[in-house]
N, C-alpha and C positions, 0 to 999 in steps of 0.2 A: 856064266854071269852077266859079267863086264863085257863078256866078248857079243851075247846077246843084247845087250841096251845100246852098244854103240851101232848094233844093225841097224835097229830100230829108227837111233837118229837120223842115221843114214837113206833112209827110206824114206823118212818123213820130210825133208831137203831135199830128195833127188828131182821133183817135180815131174815126178811118176805121172800124175795126173794133169798134166798141162795139155794146151788144148794139142791138134795134131798141126803137122809142116803143112802153109797153105791154106788154116783156119786164121782169119783175124785173134788178134791176141784178147784173153779174157781176165777174168779173177784168176782161172787156174794156174795165169804166166805169173803172178805176182812171187815172190818172196817177202812173206810177209815175218818182221824182225822182232817186233815187240808181242809179246805173249797176251792171248786174252782178244786181239783184234782179227776184225775177219771183213772178207770181201763181197760184195755183190752188188750187182746192178739195179742203180736206183734208177736208170732210164734203160731198156732194154737199147739194143744194138739195131741202128737204122732207121729208130724211132726221130732222131737228131739229126739227119745227113745235112739240112741247111745250111751254107754255111755263117747266114745270117739272121738264123734262130737267137731270140733270146738268150736261151737258155745252154748254149754254144759260145758268145761272145761274151757274155754277163755271167756266165758260171761259177767264177772266182770269189765275187764282190756283191753276193746275193743278199739282200734279207730273208730271215727266214724264220718263219711264227713255230709258236708251239704245240701246232697240227701237224708239221713237216713242208706246210707249203713253200716255195721260195716264188720271192717278187720281186718284180723287176718295172721299171717302165715304158712304154713304147708310144712314141712321138711319132703322129703321120701328117709329113710335111707336102704341102703344094707350093711351089712359085708365086710370088708377088706378080698380078698384073703389071708389065711392062719393064721388071727388071729379073736380075737372076739372081735374088737373094731368095733361099728356101724360107716359110715363114709354117709355124706350127699349126695346123688347123684342128685336128683334136690329140689331146693328150689321155692314154690309156693305166688305170693300174694292173697289172696282169699277174697271176699268180700259180702257179705249177706245181706238182707233186706227181710227177716221176711218167707221167703216161697223159694224163689231160692239161689242159691249158684253160682259164678260164678269166676273164675280161671282169676286176671288182668294183669300179668305178672309173669314170670318163668325161671329162670336159673338150667342148669344142671352143673352139672362136666364133663371136658374134659379128656379125657384117652389118655396114651402115654405109650409108653414098658415100661419106668422107675418111672413115676408118673402121675400125677392124679394136671391137676388145680382146685381149688376147690373154693368153698363159703359159707361162714357158718355163721348161726344167732348166738346171743350171747349165749340163752341155745338150741344150736340145737342137743349139746352130753348130752344131759338128759336122763333118760329110758324113752322109749315109753309105750305108752298107756297101751300095752298088755303085758310089761315088759321084749321082750328081742329087737332084734333088728329087725326080722321081714326080711318081701320082699320090694318089690318096691311097694305093694298092702299092704304092713303094713305101713303109715306115723306115723312120731314122730309129737303129735300135738303139735305145738310151741304156748304158751300163747302171750299175748298183749305187756308185756313190754315194749319191745323196737321196737314200729311201734307207729308212730305220726301222725297225721292228723293235718296239719296247715289249720283252716277253714280259716281265712282270706284271705290268696297266695291260697287255693285250691293245697295243695301240699303234697303229703305224702313220710314220712320220714321214713325210716328203718337202724338200725344198723347192720351194718355184716362184716367178716372179709376175705377177698382177701387173698390166700396165693398157691404157686405153690412148690412144694418137693425144685428143684434145685435153685431158683431166690425169698425165701422169698414172703412177702405181708407185709399184716397189717391189720389195723380196719381202715372203714370209714363210712361215711353217703351216701345211695341213696335218690337220691327225685325224685320223679315221680309226675310230672306235670301235667296238664293240664283236673284236676278236676272243679268244679263247687266251684268258688269261695262264700267269702260271699259280696261281694258289688261291688266291682269295676268289668266292663265290663274289662277285658284283651283279646286283640286283637292280632291274631295272621300271619303274612301276608305270604303266599307261592306262591314264583316267577312264577312256572309252574305247574297247571292253576294258573294263576294270580287270587287270594281270598283271602279274609279276613275272619277268621273263632274267635268262642269265643262261652264259656260255659257259658251259662246264669248262674249267682250268685245264691245265696239261698237269697239275700235282693239288688236286682238289685240299684246302689248307695243310698243303704241306704233306700228302699221303703221297703213295704212289698213283691209286687213283680212288673213284668212290664205288660202292657197289648200290649206294642210294643216296638220297637226300628227304631230309626231311624238314616242312617250313612250318614258322611259328610266326605271331604276331601278338605283340603287349602293348599297352599303351606306356606312352613315354614316361610317365610319371615312374613308370617302376624298372626300368632302365638300369640293371645290375643284379635287380634279384630276378633270378632267370626263370627261377620256380612259377613263376607269376605270368608265364608266357602260356600260349592255348597254341595248340596244334591247328594248323591250317590246310597243310595235305602231306600225308606221312608214303614215305617207304616208297617213293617215285622214282625214276620212270619203271616201269614194269620189266626190263631187264637193263641190267649191266651200262650205264652211258660212255659213250663216248668221248672225248677229248674235242670240243669244238660243236658237240650236238646245245642246239638251243630249245629248255627247257621254260614252260608257260607255266604260271599255278592261278586259277581264278582266285579272286580276290573278295571274296564274300564279307568282309568286315565293313558293319556299318560305317559310314563317314562320322567321324567325331563331332561331338558338338564343339562350337567357339570357346579355343581357351586349351583345348584338349589335342595330343596328338598319337599316332599311332608308331609303332616299330616294327621291320619284318626282319626276321634273323632266320637262315637257313642252317640246317647242321649236316655234315656230310659225314657218312657213315662207310668204311672199308674194314673187309675181314672182320666185324666185330668191338672195333674202334672208331668213337664218336669226336667228332669235333667241331665246333661253331666259332670259329675265330678268337680272339688274342685279348688280353687286358694286361696292361700296366699297371705294372706297382714299383715304386721306388726308384721308374724308369728303365725298371726292366719288363720286357716283355713273357707271354706266358699265356698256356692253353686255358680256354675257360673250363670252367670242372661242367664233362659232361652229363653226371649222376645229378644237376641243378634241373636240368630240364624235364619237365614233364614227359611221362609216355606218351609216345605217338603211335596210335595204332587206327592205322586205315579203314 
């Protein structure tokens, strides 16, 4: 039996399933030394052949969100009239998830007869990948050192400098909100049309996923007595949601009279377990008792 076990180990480490000679090396050619670690191609071979691709030149320090998107800044620069200095014309926040690229947000400089209102990233004045200023089709590939994703809040932070020739300017940190958060269901309210909305977090209320959600409402005077909450929408969506899905609930609650307010709370259910936020007792956090919530029937 000892002999057979040694043969099995030798076979597993022999590289018998490695790629063929003359073919590009791939995951099968790596030797994994830590048990449980696996290798796969996040982006297929040949998709990122361009040396100046954002996802090649900046791949080691990119911000990554809870849905697996990688983020970087792309600065498109043009030469200033009458000089050799490159000036940022457009800055884009771009994301990528293995095969497709998407522009999330962008800003362009604003021209005036004698000046330009502009926005720059920390390294926007570094050399272009091609070695020159290029044109509107020749972007400067900005690395991800100064872009940060806050996974708990689902917020993207970008360090930029705003300036205008006549009025000065300065550095500030831009925050883009609305991405999938890590734990909490962060609801937003839209008065017209009346609706509640949230993005499905990566770990709803700390659970691995959610099978469905139930949204309740109640009067602010009853906060803490969750038995007085009223079902607003139950057991939605129809199929198990994915991380980052944006779910909305029609708000049919009447407008409260002056001096009274309304609260909303959404419970997440996964494999029979229901959670809807936390409470603090003597400085210690614990989950609210789901048994206190009224039954929510579609």
